C-alpha positions as CSV (number, residue, x, y, z in Angstrom):
1,M,0.0,0.0,0.0
2,H,1.5,3.3,-1.1
3,K,1.3,6.4,1.0
4,P,-0.2,9.4,-0.8
5,T,2.3,12.2,-1.8
6,Y,1.6,15.8,-1.3
7,Q,3.0,18.8,-3.3
8,R,4.0,21.7,-1.2
9,G,3.6,25.3,-2.7
10,M,5.8,28.3,-2.1
11,S,5.8,29.8,1.3
12,L,4.8,33.3,1.9
13,I,8.4,34.2,2.6
14,S,9.7,32.6,-0.6
15,L,7.0,34.5,-2.6
16,M,8.0,37.8,-1.0
17,V,11.7,37.2,-1.7
18,A,10.9,36.4,-5.4
19,L,8.8,39.6,-5.7
20,A,11.5,41.7,-4.1
21,I,14.1,40.3,-6.6
22,G,11.7,41.0,-9.5
23,V,11.1,44.6,-8.4
24,F,14.8,45.1,-8.0
25,L,15.5,43.9,-11.5
26,L,12.7,46.0,-12.9
27,A,14.0,49.0,-11.1
28,G,17.4,48.4,-12.7
29,L,15.9,48.1,-16.1
30,F,13.9,51.3,-15.7
31,Q,17.1,53.1,-14.5
32,I,18.9,52.0,-17.6
33,W,16.1,53.0,-19.9
34,Y,15.8,56.4,-18.1
35,Q,19.5,57.2,-18.4
36,T,19.5,56.2,-22.0
37,R,16.5,58.4,-22.7
38,M,18.2,61.4,-20.9
39,T,21.4,60.8,-22.8
40,F,19.6,60.9,-26.2
41,S,17.7,64.0,-25.1
42,A,21.0,65.8,-24.1
43,Q,22.7,64.8,-27.3
44,G,19.7,66.2,-29.3
45,Q,19.8,69.5,-27.4
46,L,23.5,69.8,-27.8
47,A,23.2,69.2,-31.5
48,Q,20.5,71.8,-31.7
49,L,22.7,74.3,-29.8
50,E,25.6,73.7,-32.2
51,D,23.2,74.3,-35.2
52,N,22.0,77.5,-33.6
53,Q,25.6,78.7,-32.9
54,R,26.7,77.9,-36.4
55,M,23.6,79.6,-38.0
56,V,23.8,82.7,-35.8
57,L,27.6,83.3,-36.4
58,T,27.3,82.6,-40.1
59,T,24.4,85.0,-40.5
60,M,26.0,87.8,-38.5
61,A,29.4,87.3,-40.2
62,N,27.8,87.6,-43.7
63,T,26.0,90.7,-42.7
64,V,29.1,92.4,-41.2
65,Q,31.3,91.5,-44.1
66,T,28.8,93.1,-46.5
67,G,28.7,96.4,-44.6
68,G,29.2,99.4,-46.8
69,Y,28.8,97.4,-50.0
70,F,27.4,98.9,-53.2
71,P,27.4,97.6,-56.8
72,V,30.3,99.8,-58.0
73,Y,30.6,97.9,-61.3
74,L,27.3,99.3,-62.4
75,N,28.9,102.7,-62.5
76,Y,31.0,101.8,-65.5
77,P,29.9,103.0,-69.0
78,A,28.6,99.6,-70.0
79,H,25.9,99.9,-67.3
80,A,24.1,103.2,-67.9
81,G,21.8,104.3,-65.1
82,T,22.1,105.2,-61.4
83,T,25.5,106.0,-60.0
84,Y,26.0,103.9,-56.9
85,S,28.0,105.1,-53.9
86,A,27.9,104.9,-50.1
87,D,26.3,108.3,-50.2
88,L,23.0,106.6,-51.1
89,L,22.9,105.3,-47.6
90,P,20.6,108.0,-46.1
91,Q,20.7,109.6,-42.7
92,S,18.5,107.8,-40.3
93,G,18.2,108.8,-36.6
94,S,21.7,108.7,-35.1
95,I,23.1,107.1,-38.3
96,K,24.7,109.7,-40.6
97,Q,24.6,109.7,-44.4
98,A,27.0,107.1,-45.9
99,Q,27.5,105.5,-42.5
100,Y,27.3,101.7,-42.9
101,I,27.7,100.5,-39.3
102,Y,26.2,101.6,-36.0
103,G,25.5,100.1,-32.6
104,T,24.5,100.8,-29.0
105,H,26.2,99.5,-25.9
106,D,24.5,98.1,-22.8
107,T,26.7,98.3,-19.7
108,G,24.7,95.8,-17.6
109,T,23.0,92.9,-19.2
110,G,25.0,92.4,-22.3
111,A,22.3,93.5,-24.6
112,D,24.3,95.5,-27.2
113,T,22.7,96.2,-30.6
114,L,24.4,96.1,-34.0
115,T,23.2,97.8,-37.2
116,V,24.8,97.2,-40.6
117,R,23.8,98.8,-43.9
118,Y,24.6,98.2,-47.5
119,I,23.1,98.6,-51.0
120,A,21.7,95.4,-52.5
121,D,22.8,93.9,-55.8
122,K,20.5,91.5,-57.7
123,T,21.5,91.9,-61.3
124,S,22.0,88.1,-61.7
125,A,21.5,84.8,-59.9
126,D,25.1,84.9,-58.8
127,S,24.9,88.4,-57.3
128,T,21.9,88.2,-55.0
129,T,22.1,90.2,-51.7
130,L,20.2,88.8,-48.8
131,D,19.2,90.6,-45.6
132,C,19.5,89.2,-42.1
133,Q,16.1,87.6,-42.4
134,G,17.2,85.7,-45.6
135,Q,15.1,87.8,-47.9
136,S,16.5,88.8,-51.3
137,Q,16.6,92.5,-52.0
138,G,16.5,94.3,-55.4
139,T,19.3,96.1,-56.9
140,G,19.8,99.6,-55.4
141,T,17.8,98.9,-52.3
142,V,19.3,100.2,-49.1
143,V,19.3,97.2,-46.7
144,T,19.5,98.0,-43.0
145,N,20.1,95.0,-40.7
146,T,19.7,95.5,-36.9
147,Y,20.5,92.8,-34.4
148,R,19.4,92.8,-30.8
149,I,18.8,90.4,-28.0
150,D,15.8,90.2,-25.6
151,T,17.2,89.3,-22.3
152,T,13.8,88.1,-21.0
153,T,13.1,85.5,-23.7
154,N,16.8,85.0,-24.8
155,F,15.7,85.6,-28.4
156,L,18.4,87.0,-30.8
157,S,16.4,88.9,-33.4
158,C,17.0,91.0,-36.4
159,S,15.0,93.7,-38.2
160,T,15.2,95.2,-41.6
161,D,13.0,98.2,-40.8
162,G,14.0,99.0,-37.3
163,T,10.5,98.1,-36.0
164,T,9.6,94.5,-36.7
165,F,12.1,92.1,-35.2
166,L,12.1,88.4,-36.1
167,P,14.0,85.8,-34.1
168,I,16.9,84.0,-35.6
169,A,17.7,82.1,-32.5
170,Q,15.0,81.4,-30.0
171,G,15.6,80.9,-26.3
172,T,19.3,80.2,-26.7
173,V,21.3,83.4,-26.6
174,N,21.8,84.9,-23.1
175,A,23.9,87.9,-24.0
176,M,25.5,89.7,-27.0
177,K,28.4,92.1,-26.6
178,V,29.9,94.0,-29.6
179,W,33.2,95.8,-29.9
180,Y,34.3,97.8,-33.0
181,G,37.8,97.6,-34.5
182,V,38.7,101.3,-35.0
183,D,41.4,102.6,-37.3
184,T,42.4,105.3,-34.9
185,L,45.6,106.2,-36.9
186,N,43.7,106.2,-40.2
187,D,46.3,103.8,-41.7
188,G,43.8,101.0,-42.8
189,T,44.4,98.8,-39.7
190,A,42.1,98.3,-36.7
191,L,44.2,99.4,-33.7
192,Q,41.6,99.4,-30.9
193,Y,38.4,97.6,-30.1
194,L,35.9,100.0,-28.6
195,T,32.3,99.7,-27.4
196,A,29.6,101.6,-29.3
197,D,29.3,104.4,-26.8
198,I,33.0,105.3,-27.1
199,V,32.9,105.1,-30.9
200,Q,29.9,107.4,-30.9
201,N,31.5,109.9,-28.6
202,D,34.7,110.0,-30.5
203,G,33.0,110.1,-33.9
204,F,34.9,107.0,-35.2
205,W,32.1,105.2,-37.0
206,D,33.7,105.9,-40.4
207,R,37.0,104.3,-39.2
208,V,35.5,101.0,-38.1
209,R,37.3,98.2,-40.0
210,S,36.1,95.1,-38.1
211,V,33.7,93.9,-35.5
212,K,34.2,91.6,-32.6
213,I,31.0,89.8,-31.5
214,Q,30.8,87.9,-28.3
215,L,27.7,85.7,-27.8
216,T,26.8,83.8,-24.6
217,F,24.5,80.8,-25.1
218,N,22.3,79.1,-22.5
219,N,23.4,75.7,-21.4
220,P,20.7,73.2,-22.4
221,L,22.0,70.6,-19.9
222,A,21.2,73.0,-17.0
223,V,17.5,72.3,-17.4
224,Q,17.8,68.6,-17.6
225,P,16.2,66.7,-14.6
226,N,18.7,66.1,-11.8
227,A,21.3,68.4,-13.4
228,I,24.2,68.7,-11.0
229,N,26.9,71.3,-11.3
230,Q,25.7,72.5,-14.7
231,P,26.2,76.2,-15.2
232,A,23.2,78.2,-16.6
233,T,25.3,79.5,-19.5
234,L,28.2,78.2,-21.6
235,P,31.5,80.0,-22.0
236,P,31.1,83.0,-24.5
237,I,32.0,82.5,-28.1
238,T,33.9,85.4,-29.7
239,R,34.4,86.0,-33.4
240,V,36.2,88.9,-35.1
241,I,34.8,89.8,-38.5
242,A,36.4,92.1,-41.0
243,I,34.3,94.6,-42.9
244,T,35.5,93.8,-46.4
245,H,34.0,96.9,-48.1
246,S,35.2,99.5,-45.6
């Protein structure tokens, strides 16, 4: 005669241990997933920041380099019509006739402004002049580009009429400082870099040969969850741009 056999189930303690191990493993998997997600997010934000930096510096460099330009070749006999010169740049507010560069200086928040003027040339597909908003301008049009920063929204914006400003970099630029390379000896070489207020007071706008722009960008990693020891802004980027038509 055989004795009946009995199957014993898991004890409550064994079940609790198994559940604890399962929760521990799930927590580890969730942590790995979360860190991977944060890494991809940070990489995307850094890539976007680099694109913004490249776009802003390229746009501003193209504008400054074109300062004072006018289609001089149209003055030759083969092109009868308007005689182009810097004198076609009209007086506008504090900007004098024929003056192609101007700015204001902010001593506190780093909210300088920069204004660059030139005469557009669109006589062919290879000689199209764009303004700071990327719009093509017709030949003979006086183009005025004004850059400024809104320290509240961190928008770097530009305007072609001095009134309507459109952002070219949204929420990324914390400060903009501008210095002007002045040819104080009038020998064709920028000897000193001065702020706009000094250039204005000394009447040196016609001797500006280059522009030094310093931009401070916000650090996208500073707003990441659990960001530790991340500064709110990145080290400033400085670029010196020659005015090729001065």
